[in-house]
N, CA and C atoms of all chains as a GROMACS GRO file, in nm:
protein
  627
    1MET      N    1  -4.263   1.606  11.216
    1MET     CA    2  -4.257   1.564  11.356
    1MET      C    3  -4.120   1.502  11.384
    2SER      N    4  -4.059   1.542  11.493
    2SER     CA    5  -3.926   1.489  11.524
    2SER      C    6  -3.938   1.349  11.583
    3GLU      N    7  -3.826   1.276  11.576
    3GLU     CA    8  -3.821   1.141  11.631
    3GLU      C    9  -3.836   1.146  11.782
    4PRO      N   10  -3.905   1.046  11.842
    4PRO     CA   11  -3.914   1.043  11.988
    4PRO      C   12  -3.776   1.017  12.048
    5HIS      N   13  -3.753   1.069  12.165
    5HIS     CA   14  -3.626   1.046  12.233
    5HIS      C   15  -3.633   0.916  12.312
    6PRO      N   16  -3.525   0.840  12.315
    6PRO     CA   17  -3.528   0.712  12.387
    6PRO      C   18  -3.546   0.732  12.537
    7MET      N   19  -3.617   0.638  12.598
    7MET     CA   20  -3.639   0.641  12.742
    7MET      C   21  -3.518   0.580  12.813
    8SER      N   22  -3.489   0.630  12.928
    8SER     CA   23  -3.382   0.572  13.009
    8SER      C   24  -3.409   0.602  13.155
    9GLU      N   25  -3.351   0.520  13.242
    9GLU     CA   26  -3.373   0.535  13.386
    9GLU      C   27  -3.257   0.609  13.450
   10CYS      N   28  -3.288   0.711  13.524
   10CYS     CA   29  -3.186   0.784  13.598
   10CYS      C   30  -3.137   0.698  13.715
   11ARG      N   31  -3.005   0.680  13.724
   11ARG     CA   32  -2.948   0.597  13.829
   11ARG      C   33  -2.965   0.659  13.967
   12ILE      N   34  -2.988   0.790  13.972
   12ILE     CA   35  -3.000   0.858  14.102
   12ILE      C   36  -3.145   0.857  14.153
   13CYS      N   37  -3.239   0.907  14.070
   13CYS     CA   38  -3.378   0.919  14.117
   13CYS      C   39  -3.465   0.803  14.070
   14HIS      N   40  -3.414   0.721  13.980
   14HIS     CA   41  -3.481   0.602  13.926
   14HIS      C   42  -3.604   0.633  13.844
   15GLN      N   43  -3.622   0.758  13.807
   15GLN     CA   44  -3.734   0.793  13.718
   15GLN      C   45  -3.697   0.753  13.575
   16VAL      N   46  -3.795   0.696  13.505
   16VAL     CA   47  -3.775   0.659  13.364
   16VAL      C   48  -3.844   0.764  13.277
   17ASP      N   49  -3.769   0.830  13.194
   17ASP     CA   50  -3.826   0.933  13.106
   17ASP      C   51  -3.731   0.958  12.989
   18ASP      N   52  -3.768   1.053  12.904
   18ASP     CA   53  -3.684   1.083  12.788
   18ASP      C   54  -3.609   1.215  12.805
   19HIS      N   55  -3.596   1.259  12.927
   19HIS     CA   56  -3.525   1.385  12.951
   19HIS      C   57  -3.377   1.369  12.916
   20PRO      N   58  -3.310   1.478  12.878
   20PRO     CA   59  -3.166   1.468  12.850
   20PRO      C   60  -3.089   1.427  12.975
   21LYS      N   61  -2.987   1.347  12.954
   21LYS     CA   62  -2.911   1.292  13.067
   21LYS      C   63  -2.763   1.287  13.035
   22LYS      N   64  -2.687   1.268  13.141
   22LYS     CA   65  -2.548   1.229  13.125
   22LYS      C   66  -2.548   1.077  13.116
   23GLN      N   67  -2.485   1.028  13.012
   23GLN     CA   68  -2.485   0.885  12.979
   23GLN      C   69  -2.342   0.837  12.996
   24MET      N   70  -2.320   0.755  13.097
   24MET     CA   71  -2.181   0.726  13.137
   24MET      C   72  -2.141   0.581  13.111
   25ALA      N   73  -2.022   0.564  13.053
   25ALA     CA   74  -1.963   0.433  13.033
   25ALA      C   75  -1.876   0.402  13.154
   26ASN      N   76  -1.905   0.289  13.215
   26ASN     CA   77  -1.827   0.246  13.331
   26ASN      C   78  -1.756   0.116  13.298
   27GLY      N   79  -1.631   0.104  13.334
   27GLY     CA   80  -1.558  -0.020  13.314
   27GLY      C   81  -1.608  -0.127  13.410
   28THR      N   82  -1.602  -0.252  13.366
   28THR     CA   83  -1.638  -0.364  13.452
   28THR      C   84  -1.521  -0.461  13.456
   29PRO      N   85  -1.519  -0.551  13.554
   29PRO     CA   86  -1.406  -0.646  13.564
   29PRO      C   87  -1.388  -0.731  13.439
   30SER      N   88  -1.496  -0.756  13.366
   30SER     CA   89  -1.486  -0.838  13.246
   30SER      C   90  -1.426  -0.762  13.128
   31GLY      N   91  -1.416  -0.630  13.144
   31GLY     CA   92  -1.365  -0.548  13.035
   31GLY      C   93  -1.475  -0.486  12.952
   32ALA      N   94  -1.598  -0.534  12.972
   32ALA     CA   95  -1.711  -0.476  12.899
   32ALA      C   96  -1.748  -0.341  12.960
   33ILE      N   97  -1.821  -0.264  12.885
   33ILE     CA   98  -1.867  -0.134  12.933
   33ILE      C   99  -2.012  -0.146  12.979
   34GLU      N  100  -2.041  -0.087  13.093
   34GLU     CA  101  -2.178  -0.080  13.143
   34GLU      C  102  -2.222   0.066  13.134
   35TRP      N  103  -2.340   0.087  13.078
   35TRP     CA  104  -2.390   0.223  13.061
   35TRP      C  105  -2.487   0.258  13.172
   36THR      N  106  -2.472   0.376  13.229
   36THR     CA  107  -2.568   0.426  13.327
   36THR      C  108  -2.606   0.568  13.288
   37PHE      N  109  -2.724   0.611  13.336
   37PHE     CA  110  -2.778   0.741  13.299
   37PHE      C  111  -2.809   0.821  13.425
   38ARG      N  112  -2.791   0.952  13.414
   38ARG     CA  113  -2.829   1.042  13.524
   38ARG      C  114  -2.890   1.169  13.465
   39HIS      N  115  -3.003   1.212  13.520
   39HIS     CA  116  -3.048   1.348  13.488
   39HIS      C  117  -2.935   1.444  13.525
   40HIS      N  118  -2.924   1.553  13.451
   40HIS     CA  119  -2.816   1.646  13.482
   40HIS      C  120  -2.832   1.707  13.622
   41ASP      N  121  -2.956   1.736  13.662
   41ASP     CA  122  -2.974   1.792  13.796
   41ASP      C  123  -2.946   1.688  13.903
   42CYS      N  124  -2.980   1.563  13.876
   42CYS     CA  125  -2.948   1.456  13.972
   42CYS      C  126  -2.797   1.437  13.982
   43CYS      N  127  -2.730   1.444  13.867
   43CYS     CA  128  -2.585   1.428  13.865
   43CYS      C  129  -2.519   1.543  13.943
   44ALA      N  130  -2.576   1.664  13.924
   44ALA     CA  131  -2.524   1.778  13.999
   44ALA      C  132  -2.542   1.759  14.150
   45SER      N  133  -2.652   1.693  14.186
   45SER     CA  134  -2.682   1.677  14.329
   45SER      C  135  -2.584   1.583  14.399
   46VAL      N  136  -2.511   1.504  14.320
   46VAL     CA  137  -2.412   1.414  14.382
   46VAL      C  138  -2.270   1.463  14.354
   47GLY      N  139  -2.259   1.592  14.318
   47GLY     CA  140  -2.126   1.652  14.315
   47GLY      C  141  -2.064   1.677  14.180
   48CYS      N  142  -2.139   1.658  14.071
   48CYS     CA  143  -2.080   1.681  13.938
   48CYS      C  144  -2.083   1.830  13.906
   49ASN      N  145  -1.968   1.889  13.898
   49ASN     CA  146  -1.960   2.033  13.870
   49ASN      C  147  -2.003   2.067  13.728
   50ASP      N  148  -1.971   1.980  13.632
   50ASP     CA  149  -2.009   2.007  13.494
   50ASP      C  150  -2.162   2.014  13.480
   51CYS      N  151  -2.230   1.918  13.542
   51CYS     CA  152  -2.376   1.918  13.535
   51CYS      C  153  -2.434   2.035  13.614
   52ALA      N  154  -2.372   2.069  13.726
   52ALA     CA  155  -2.419   2.185  13.804
   52ALA      C  156  -2.411   2.312  13.720
   53ASP      N  157  -2.301   2.326  13.648
   53ASP     CA  158  -2.284   2.444  13.562
   53ASP      C  159  -2.388   2.444  13.449
   54LEU      N  160  -2.412   2.327  13.393
   54LEU     CA  161  -2.508   2.316  13.283
   54LEU      C  162  -2.649   2.352  13.330
   55VAL      N  163  -2.689   2.296  13.443
   55VAL     CA  164  -2.823   2.320  13.496
   55VAL      C  165  -2.838   2.468  13.534
   56SER      N  166  -2.734   2.524  13.592
   56SER     CA  167  -2.738   2.666  13.632
   56SER      C  168  -2.751   2.756  13.509
   57ALA      N  169  -2.672   2.726  13.407
   57ALA     CA  170  -2.675   2.808  13.286
   57ALA      C  171  -2.810   2.801  13.217
   58ALA      N  172  -2.879   2.687  13.235
   58ALA     CA  173  -3.011   2.670  13.173
   58ALA      C  174  -3.122   2.725  13.260
   59GLY      N  175  -3.089   2.780  13.373
   59GLY     CA  176  -3.191   2.839  13.460
   59GLY      C  177  -3.274   2.735  13.534
   60GLY      N  178  -3.221   2.614  13.544
   60GLY     CA  179  -3.290   2.511  13.622
   60GLY      C  180  -3.401   2.440  13.548
   61VAL      N  181  -3.415   2.464  13.417
   61VAL     CA  182  -3.522   2.397  13.342
   61VAL      C  183  -3.488   2.249  13.323
   62LYS      N  184  -3.589   2.170  13.290
   62LYS     CA  185  -3.570   2.026  13.273
   62LYS      C  186  -3.634   1.982  13.141
   63GLY      N  187  -3.618   1.854  13.111
   63GLY     CA  188  -3.686   1.795  12.997
   63GLY      C  189  -3.651   1.861  12.865
   64ASP      N  190  -3.755   1.881  12.783
   64ASP     CA  191  -3.731   1.937  12.650
   64ASP      C  192  -3.673   2.078  12.657
   65ASP      N  193  -3.709   2.153  12.760
   65ASP     CA  194  -3.654   2.288  12.774
   65ASP      C  195  -3.502   2.282  12.796
   66LEU      N  196  -3.459   2.186  12.877
   66LEU     CA  197  -3.316   2.171  12.899
   66LEU      C  198  -3.247   2.124  12.770
   67ARG      N  199  -3.311   2.031  12.700
   67ARG     CA  200  -3.253   1.983  12.574
   67ARG      C  201  -3.238   2.100  12.476
   68ASN      N  202  -3.342   2.183  12.468
   68ASN     CA  203  -3.335   2.299  12.377
   68ASN      C  204  -3.221   2.392  12.416
   69HIS      N  205  -3.203   2.412  12.546
   69HIS     CA  206  -3.093   2.497  12.592
   69HIS      C  207  -2.958   2.437  12.551
   70ILE      N  208  -2.943   2.308  12.573
   70ILE     CA  209  -2.815   2.241  12.541
   70ILE      C  210  -2.786   2.254  12.392
   71GLN      N  211  -2.888   2.230  12.312
   71GLN     CA  212  -2.866   2.231  12.167
   71GLN      C  213  -2.841   2.372  12.114
   72LYS      N  214  -2.905   2.471  12.174
   72LYS     CA  215  -2.882   2.609  12.130
   72LYS      C  216  -2.747   2.660  12.178
   73ALA      N  217  -2.708   2.617  12.296
   73ALA     CA  218  -2.584   2.669  12.356
   73ALA      C  219  -2.462   2.629  12.277
   74SER      N  220  -2.469   2.517  12.205
   74SER     CA  221  -2.349   2.468  12.135
   74SER      C  222  -2.347   2.512  11.989
   75VAL      N  223  -2.450   2.584  11.946
   75VAL     CA  224  -2.453   2.628  11.805
   75VAL      C  225  -2.359   2.746  11.788
   76MET      N  226  -0.966  -0.239  12.530
   76MET     CA  227  -0.958  -0.236  12.383
   76MET      C  228  -0.820  -0.285  12.343
   77SER      N  229  -0.815  -0.404  12.285
   77SER     CA  230  -0.685  -0.464  12.252
   77SER      C  231  -0.665  -0.479  12.103
   78ASN      N  232  -0.742  -0.408  12.026
   78ASN     CA  233  -0.735  -0.424  11.881
   78ASN      C  234  -0.649  -0.316  11.819
   79LEU      N  235  -0.534  -0.358  11.774
   79LEU     CA  236  -0.440  -0.266  11.714
   79LEU      C  237  -0.459  -0.267  11.562
   80VAL      N  238  -0.459  -0.151  11.503
   80VAL     CA  239  -0.469  -0.141  11.357
   80VAL      C  240  -0.345  -0.204  11.295
   81ALA      N  241  -0.362  -0.273  11.183
   81ALA     CA  242  -0.254  -0.350  11.123
   81ALA      C  243  -0.131  -0.264  11.091
   82VAL      N  244  -0.153  -0.146  11.039
   82VAL     CA  245  -0.040  -0.058  11.004
   82VAL      C  246   0.039  -0.022  11.129
   83GLU      N  247  -0.032   0.005  11.238
   83GLU     CA  248   0.035   0.040  11.362
   83GLU      C  249   0.106  -0.081  11.421
   84ALA      N  250   0.045  -0.198  11.410
   84ALA     CA  251   0.109  -0.320  11.459
   84ALA      C  252   0.241  -0.344  11.387
   85THR      N  253   0.241  -0.324  11.257
   85THR     CA  254   0.364  -0.341  11.178
   85THR      C  255   0.467  -0.238  11.219
   86ASN      N  256   0.421  -0.117  11.237
   86ASN     CA  257   0.507  -0.007  11.279
   86ASN      C  258   0.577  -0.041  11.412
   87MET      N  259   0.500  -0.094  11.506
   87MET     CA  260   0.556  -0.127  11.638
   87MET      C  261   0.649  -0.248  11.631
   88LEU      N  262   0.612  -0.348  11.552
   88LEU     CA  263   0.698  -0.466  11.537
   88LEU      C  264   0.833  -0.428  11.479
   89ASN      N  265   0.830  -0.349  11.375
   89ASN     CA  266   0.955  -0.307  11.311
   89ASN      C  267   1.044  -0.229  11.407
   90ALA      N  268   0.983  -0.143  11.486
   90ALA     CA  269   1.061  -0.064  11.582
   90ALA      C  270   1.114  -0.153  11.694
   91SER      N  271   1.029  -0.242  11.744
   91SER     CA  272   1.067  -0.328  11.855
   91SER      C  273   1.180  -0.424  11.817
   92LEU      N  274   1.180  -0.466  11.693
   92LEU     CA  275   1.279  -0.566  11.649
   92LEU      C  276   1.390  -0.504  11.566
   93ALA      N  277   1.402  -0.372  11.576
   93ALA     CA  278   1.510  -0.299  11.510
   93ALA      C  279   1.515  -0.319  11.360
   94LYS      N  280   1.399  -0.334  11.302
   94LYS     CA  281   1.392  -0.346  11.158
   94LYS      C  282   1.377  -0.210  11.090
   95ALA      N  283   1.312  -0.117  11.162
   95ALA     CA  284   1.290   0.017  11.107
   95ALA      C  285   1.255   0.110  11.222
   96SER      N  286   1.276   0.240  11.200
   96SER     CA  287   1.240   0.336  11.304
   96SER      C  288   1.088   0.347  11.313
   97TYR      N  289   1.044   0.375  11.436
   97TYR     CA  290   0.901   0.390  11.459
   97TYR      C  291   0.852   0.520  11.395
   98THR      N  292   0.745   0.512  11.320
   98THR     CA  293   0.680   0.633  11.266
   98THR      C  294   0.594   0.692  11.375
   99ALA      N  295   0.638   0.807  11.424
   99ALA     CA  296   0.579   0.862  11.546
   99ALA      C  297   0.432   0.899  11.531
  100THR      N  298   0.362   0.886  11.642
  100THR     CA  299   0.222   0.928  11.652
  100THR      C  300   0.220   1.078  11.680
  101THR      N  301   0.129   1.148  11.614
  101THR     CA  302   0.114   1.291  11.637
  101THR      C  303   0.012   1.313  11.748
  102SER      N  304   0.057   1.378  11.855
  102SER     CA  305  -0.029   1.402  11.971
  102SER      C  306  -0.124   1.518  11.944
  103PRO      N  307  -0.243   1.518  12.006
  103PRO     CA  308  -0.298   1.412  12.090
  103PRO      C  309  -0.367   1.305  12.007
  104VAL      N  310  -0.381   1.186  12.068
  104VAL     CA  311  -0.466   1.086  12.005
  104VAL      C  312  -0.609   1.113  12.045
  105MET      N  313  -0.699   1.086  11.952
  105MET     CA  314  -0.839   1.124  11.969
  105MET      C  315  -0.930   1.002  11.962
  106ILE      N  316  -1.037   1.006  12.037
  106ILE     CA  317  -1.140   0.902  12.028
  106ILE      C  318  -1.248   0.948  11.931
  107ARG      N  319  -1.279   0.861  11.837
  107ARG     CA  320  -1.392   0.883  11.747
  107ARG      C  321  -1.499   0.779  11.778
  108LEU      N  322  -1.624   0.818  11.762
  108LEU     CA  323  -1.736   0.730  11.793
  108LEU      C  324  -1.787   0.662  11.667
  109MET      N  325  -1.808   0.531  11.676
  109MET     CA  326  -1.851   0.452  11.562
  109MET      C  327  -1.998   0.410  11.576
  110VAL      N  328  -2.068   0.412  11.463
  110VAL     CA  329  -2.207   0.370  11.459
  110VAL      C  330  -2.218   0.245  11.372
  111SER      N  331  -2.335   0.184  11.370
  111SER     CA  332  -2.352   0.064  11.289
  111SER      C  333  -2.329   0.097  11.142
  112GLY      N  334  -2.287  -0.003  11.069
  112GLY     CA  335  -2.251   0.014  10.928
  112GLY      C  336  -2.126  -0.067  10.904
  113THR      N  337  -2.023  -0.004  10.849
  113THR     CA  338  -1.897  -0.074  10.831
  113THR      C  339  -1.833  -0.098  10.967
  114THR      N  340  -1.800  -0.222  10.995
  114THR     CA  341  -1.741  -0.258  11.123
  114THR      C  342  -1.591  -0.234  11.122
  115SER      N  343  -1.540  -0.178  11.229
  115SER     CA  344  -1.396  -0.155  11.239
  115SER      C  345  -1.320  -0.286  11.236
  116THR      N  346  -1.217  -0.292  11.154
  116THR     CA  347  -1.128  -0.407  11.154
  116THR      C  348  -0.985  -0.356  11.157
  117ALA      N  349  -0.889  -0.447  11.159
  117ALA     CA  350  -0.750  -0.407  11.163
  117ALA      C  351  -0.710  -0.330  11.038
  118SER      N  352  -0.781  -0.355  10.929
  118SER     CA  353  -0.743  -0.290  10.804
  118SER      C  354  -0.844  -0.188  10.753
  119THR      N  355  -0.962  -0.183  10.815
  119THR     CA  356  -1.068  -0.095  10.766
  119THR      C  357  -1.129  -0.016  10.879
  120ALA      N  358  -1.140   0.116  10.858
  120ALA     CA  359  -1.206   0.199  10.959
  120ALA      C  360  -1.356   0.172  10.959
  121GLY      N  361  -1.417   0.188  11.074
  121GLY     CA  362  -1.561   0.168  11.085
  121GLY      C  363  -1.637   0.290  11.037
  122SER      N  364  -1.768   0.285  11.056
  122SER     CA  365  -1.854   0.398  11.018
  122SER      C  366  -1.860   0.496  11.134
  123GLU      N  367  -1.805   0.614  11.113
  123GLU     CA  368  -1.802   0.713  11.220
  123GLU      C  369  -1.933   0.790  11.226
  124LEU      N  370  -1.970   0.826  11.346
  124LEU     CA  371  -2.084   0.915  11.368
  124LEU      C  372  -2.061   1.043  11.286
  125THR      N  373  -2.163   1.086  11.214
  125THR     CA  374  -2.148   1.208  11.135
  125THR      C  375  -2.156   1.331  11.225
  126THR      N  376  -2.105   1.441  11.176
  126THR     CA  377  -2.106   1.565  11.252
  126THR      C  378  -2.249   1.606  11.284
  127GLY      N  379  -2.271   1.640  11.410
  127GLY     CA  380  -2.404   1.684  11.452
  127GLY      C  381  -2.400   1.720  11.598
  128GLY      N  382  -2.480   1.818  11.640
  128GLY     CA  383  -2.477   1.860  11.779
  128GLY      C  384  -2.337   1.905  11.817
  129GLY      N  385  -2.285   1.847  11.926
  129GLY     CA  386  -2.151   1.883  11.970
  129GLY      C  387  -2.043   1.791  11.918
  130TYR      N  388  -2.080   1.697  11.830
  130TYR     CA  389  -1.981   1.601  11.780
  130TYR      C  390  -1.930   1.642  11.643
  131THR      N  391  -1.798   1.639  11.628
  131THR     CA  392  -1.736   1.672  11.500
  131THR      C  393  -1.668   1.548  11.445
  132ALA      N  394  -1.721   1.497  11.335
  132ALA     CA  395  -1.660   1.380  11.271
  132ALA      C  396  -1.520   1.414  11.224
  133GLY      N  397  -1.432   1.314  11.232
  133GLY     CA  398  -1.294   1.336  11.190
  133GLY      C  399  -1.208   1.401  11.297
  134THR      N  400  -1.270   1.432  11.410
  134THR     CA  401  -1.196   1.493  11.520
  134THR      C  402  -1.215   1.413  11.649
  135GLY      N  403  -1.340   1.408  11.699
  135GLY     CA  404  -1.367   1.337  11.824
  135GLY      C  405  -1.319   1.415  11.944
  136GLN      N  406  -1.277   1.343  12.047
  136GLN     CA  407  -1.230   1.406  12.171
  136GLN      C  408  -1.094   1.346  12.209
  137SER      N  409  -1.014   1.424  12.279
  137SER     CA  410  -0.880   1.379  12.315
  137SER      C  411  -0.882   1.262  12.413
  138LEU      N  412  -0.805   1.160  12.378
  138LEU     CA  413  -0.783   1.049  12.471
  138LEU      C  414  -0.653   1.070  12.546
  139THR      N  415  -0.556   1.133  12.481
  139THR     CA  416  -0.425   1.153  12.542
  139THR      C  417  -0.437   1.217  12.680
  140ALA      N  418  -0.522   1.319  12.689
  140ALA     CA  419  -0.535   1.394  12.814
  140ALA      C  420  -0.593   1.308  12.926
  141ALA      N  421  -0.662   1.201  12.890
  141ALA     CA  422  -0.730   1.120  12.992
  141ALA      C  423  -0.652   0.996  13.032
  142LEU      N  424  -0.544   0.966  12.961
  142LEU     CA  425  -0.471   0.843  12.987
  142LEU      C  426  -0.379   0.854  13.109
  143GLY      N  427  -0.370   0.746  13.184
  143GLY     CA  428  -0.278   0.740  13.296
  143GLY      C  429  -0.140   0.698  13.249
  144THR      N  430  -0.068   0.628  13.333
  144THR     CA  431   0.067   0.581  13.302
  144THR      C  432   0.063   0.435  13.261
  145ALA      N  433   0.126   0.404  13.149
  145ALA     CA  434   0.130   0.265  13.104
  145ALA      C  435   0.208   0.179  13.203
  146SER      N  436   0.158   0.058  13.225
  146SER     CA  437   0.225  -0.034  13.317
  146SER      C  438   0.182  -0.177  13.284
  147GLY      N  439   0.277  -0.268  13.288
  147GLY     CA  440   0.242  -0.408  13.266
  147GLY      C  441   0.182  -0.436  13.129
  148GLY      N  442   0.214  -0.353  13.035
  148GLY     CA  443   0.165  -0.376  12.900
  148GLY      C  444   0.028  -0.321  12.871
  149SER      N  445  -0.024  -0.239  12.961
  149SER     CA  446  -0.154  -0.178  12.931
  149SER      C  447  -0.161  -0.037  12.988
  150ILE      N  448  -0.257   0.036  12.941
  150ILE     CA  449  -0.277   0.173  12.987
  150ILE      C  450  -0.428   0.198  12.995
  151THR      N  451  -0.468   0.272  13.097
  151THR     CA  452  -0.611   0.293  13.125
  151THR      C  453  -0.637   0.441  13.146
  152THR      N  454  -0.757   0.483  13.113
  152THR     CA  455  -0.794   0.622  13.139
  152THR      C  456  -0.803   0.647  13.290
  153THR      N  457  -0.756   0.763  13.329
  153THR     CA  458  -0.765   0.802  13.470
  153THR      C  459  -0.848   0.928  13.488
  154SER      N  460  -0.907   0.975  13.381
  154SER     CA  461  -1.007   1.081  13.389
  154SER      C  462  -1.108   1.058  13.277
  155ALA      N  463  -1.215   1.134  13.279
  155ALA     CA  464  -1.324   1.110  13.185
  155ALA      C  465  -1.296   1.168  13.047
  156VAL      N  466  -1.354   1.105  12.947
  156VAL     CA  467  -1.358   1.161  12.812
  156VAL      C  468  -1.505   1.195  12.785
  157VAL      N  469  -1.531   1.320  12.754
  157VAL     CA  470  -1.669   1.370  12.752
  157VAL      C  471  -1.707   1.424  12.614
  158PHE      N  472  -1.822   1.380  12.566
  158PHE     CA  473  -1.882   1.433  12.443
  158PHE      C  474  -2.013   1.499  12.483
  159SER      N  475  -2.020   1.630  12.475
  159SER     CA  476  -2.142   1.701  12.516
  159SER      C  477  -2.234   1.725  12.396
  160ASN      N  478  -2.360   1.745  12.428
  160ASN     CA  479  -2.462   1.774  12.324
  160ASN      C  480  -2.455   1.676  12.208
  161MET      N  481  -2.471   1.548  12.240
  161MET     CA  482  -2.465   1.446  12.136
  161MET      C  483  -2.585   1.454  12.043
  162PRO      N  484  -2.565   1.417  11.917
  162PRO     CA  485  -2.680   1.396  11.829
  162PRO      C  486  -2.743   1.260  11.859
  163ALA      N  487  -2.868   1.242  11.820
  163ALA     CA  488  -2.932   1.111  11.838
  163ALA      C  489  -2.858   1.007  11.753
  164CYS      N  490  -2.823   0.895  11.816
  164CYS     CA  491  -2.745   0.794  11.745
  164CYS      C  492  -2.739   0.666  11.828
  165THR      N  493  -2.679   0.564  11.772
  165THR     CA  494  -2.646   0.443  11.847
  165THR      C  495  -2.498   0.418  11.830
  166ILE      N  496  -2.426   0.416  11.940
  166ILE     CA  497  -2.280   0.397  11.935
  166ILE      C  498  -2.249   0.250  11.956
  167VAL      N  499  -2.166   0.195  11.867
  167VAL     CA  500  -2.131   0.053  11.876
  167VAL      C  501  -1.981   0.029  11.895
  168GLY      N  502  -1.902   0.134  11.883
  168GLY     CA  503  -1.758   0.114  11.897
  168GLY      C  504  -1.683   0.246  11.903
  169ILE      N  505  -1.555   0.237  11.927
  169ILE     CA  506  -1.470   0.355  11.926
  169ILE      C  507  -1.342   0.324  11.849
  170GLU      N  508  -1.282   0.429  11.797
  170GLU     CA  509  -1.152   0.417  11.732
  170GLU      C  510  -1.061   0.527  11.786
  171VAL      N  511  -0.932   0.500  11.785
  171VAL     CA  512  -0.832   0.596  11.830
  171VAL      C  513  -0.750   0.639  11.709
  172TRP      N  514  -0.747   0.768  11.686
  172TRP     CA  515  -0.673   0.826  11.573
  172TRP      C  516  -0.575   0.929  11.627
  173ASP      N  517  -0.466   0.950  11.553
  173ASP     CA  518  -0.374   1.055  11.596
  173ASP      C  519  -0.413   1.188  11.533
  174SER      N  520  -0.333   1.291  11.557
  174SER     CA  521  -0.366   1.427  11.511
  174SER      C  522  -0.277   1.473  11.397
  175ASN      N  523  -0.224   1.378  11.323
  175ASN     CA  524  -0.148   1.413  11.203
  175ASN      C  525  -0.237   1.494  11.109
  176ALA      N  526  -0.174   1.573  11.021
  176ALA     CA  527  -0.252   1.649  10.922
  176ALA      C  528  -0.343   1.555  10.844
  177THR      N  529  -0.291   1.437  10.816
  177THR     CA  530  -0.376   1.328  10.766
  177THR      C  531  -0.382   1.226  10.879
  178PRO      N  532  -0.487   1.230  10.960
  178PRO     CA  533  -0.490   1.147  11.081
  178PRO      C  534  -0.472   0.998  11.052
  179VAL      N  535  -0.398   0.933  11.141
  179VAL     CA  536  -0.368   0.792  11.126
  179VAL      C  537  -0.444   0.714  11.232
  180ARG      N  538  -0.515   0.611  11.189
  180ARG     CA  539  -0.592   0.526  11.282
  180ARG      C  540  -0.495   0.434  11.356
  181LYS      N  541  -0.514   0.420  11.484
  181LYS     CA  542  -0.420   0.342  11.567
  181LYS      C  543  -0.485   0.220  11.632
  182TRP      N  544  -0.600   0.239  11.694
  182TRP     CA  545  -0.667   0.133  11.769
  182TRP      C  546  -0.815   0.134  11.736
  183PHE      N  547  -0.880   0.022  11.762
  183PHE     CA  548  -1.024   0.016  11.743
  183PHE      C  549  -1.082  -0.087  11.839
  184GLY      N  550  -1.211  -0.075  11.866
  184GLY     CA  551  -1.276  -0.174  11.951
  184GLY      C  552  -1.426  -0.156  11.953
  185SER      N  553  -1.496  -0.267  11.966
  185SER     CA  554  -1.641  -0.258  11.983
  185SER      C  555  -1.671  -0.236  12.130
  186ILE      N  556  -1.784  -0.176  12.157
  186ILE     CA  557  -1.827  -0.156  12.295
  186ILE      C  558  -1.972  -0.201  12.307
  187THR      N  559  -2.019  -0.215  12.428
  187THR     CA  560  -2.161  -0.244  12.448
  187THR      C  561  -2.240  -0.131  12.384
  188SER      N  562  -2.322  -0.165  12.286
  188SER     CA  563  -2.390  -0.059  12.211
  188SER      C  564  -2.485   0.019  12.301
  189THR      N  565  -2.503   0.144  12.268
  189THR     CA  566  -2.591   0.228  12.349
  189THR      C  567  -2.663   0.328  12.260
  190VAL      N  568  -2.793   0.344  12.287
  190VAL     CA  569  -2.874   0.442  12.215
  190VAL      C  570  -2.859   0.575  12.286
  191VAL      N  571  -2.827   0.678  12.209
  191VAL     CA  572  -2.800   0.809  12.266
  191VAL      C  573  -2.909   0.906  12.222
  192ALA      N  574  -2.968   0.976  12.320
  192ALA     CA  575  -3.069   1.076  12.288
  192ALA      C  576  -3.002   1.207  12.250
  193ALA      N  577  -3.065   1.282  12.160
  193ALA     CA  578  -3.012   1.414  12.124
  193ALA      C  579  -3.001   1.501  12.249
  194GLY      N  580  -2.887   1.566  12.262
  194GLY     CA  581  -2.865   1.654  12.376
  194GLY      C  582  -2.799   1.588  12.495
  195ASN      N  583  -2.792   1.454  12.493
  195ASN     CA  584  -2.726   1.386  12.605
  195ASN      C  585  -2.577   1.418  12.608
  196THR      N  586  -2.519   1.404  12.726
  196THR     CA  587  -2.374   1.406  12.741
  196THR      C  588  -2.327   1.262  12.746
  197LEU      N  589  -2.234   1.226  12.658
  197LEU     CA  590  -2.180   1.090  12.658
  197LEU      C  591  -2.043   1.095  12.724
  198GLN      N  592  -2.028   1.020  12.831
  198GLN     CA  593  -1.904   1.028  12.908
  198GLN      C  594  -1.845   0.890  12.932
  199PHE      N  595  -1.720   0.874  12.891
  199PHE     CA  596  -1.646   0.753  12.924
  199PHE      C  597  -1.574   0.780  13.055
  200ASN      N  598  -1.624   0.718  13.161
  200ASN     CA  599  -1.568   0.746  13.293
  200ASN      C  600  -1.423   0.699  13.306
  201SER      N  601  -1.354   0.754  13.403
  201SER     CA  602  -1.219   0.710  13.436
  201SER      C  603  -1.219   0.558  13.454
  202GLY      N  604  -1.122   0.493  13.391
  202GLY     CA  605  -1.110   0.348  13.405
  202GLY      C  606  -1.193   0.267  13.307
  203SER      N  607  -1.271   0.335  13.224
  203SER     CA  608  -1.360   0.260  13.133
  203SER      C  609  -1.292   0.221  13.002
  204ILE      N  610  -1.179   0.282  12.973
  204ILE     CA  611  -1.108   0.250  12.848
  204ILE      C  612  -0.967   0.203  12.881
  205THR      N  613  -0.937   0.080  12.843
  205THR     CA  614  -0.803   0.023  12.862
  205THR      C  615  -0.750  -0.025  12.728
  206LEU      N  616  -0.626   0.011  12.699
  206LEU     CA  617  -0.559  -0.037  12.578
  206LEU      C  618  -0.446  -0.127  12.624
  207SER      N  619  -0.441  -0.247  12.566
  207SER     CA  620  -0.348  -0.347  12.617
  207SER      C  621  -0.273  -0.418  12.506
  208LEU      N  622  -0.145  -0.445  12.534
  208LEU     CA  623  -0.063  -0.522  12.442
  208LEU      C  624  -0.021  -0.655  12.504
  209SER      N  625  -0.069  -0.682  12.620
  209SER     CA  626  -0.029  -0.808  12.684
  209SER      C  627  -0.148  -0.876  12.749
   0.00000   0.00000   0.00000
């Protein structure tokens, strides 16, 4: 049995799940990094071309199906 | 990230004070991702994420391409550094290495640790990485 995937909240739709996401480091005034997460389709919906391409290439699937596509595509 | 590797600090001091010529950095400089284990110090490299998914240990991703123009003693990224198809891991820091045939470590720093799910894209947004000497 594979390890469970960590849960995280999408900054766009606010859904908490273990779906694959774009995990972004943002600079803060203190110099520390703040991490935010976006589903790839949500990220595409706010103008990210990389995520739009990824979602399109995967045929619009989500969750584990999208993760499987990502992992197979880079092999 | 203001932590300069000791060898590089000596290299820069010698060049700045006309004691010796600067040993040039081989472009591009690359970001490597560090996981818990050996902590990066000025004299010791940290524990790098092992090769898996889209990440290649000993290589990382280019930082040079993302850096803006140095000013006032510091330099900041002006575009994103992206690691796609990450393996499951927890990232606790980053290191900057050059592209010499035997890569030379230049900078290191801890970051707010983050748990990464397999298949995630890890992206350091523009402005999230600053290297400073002042």
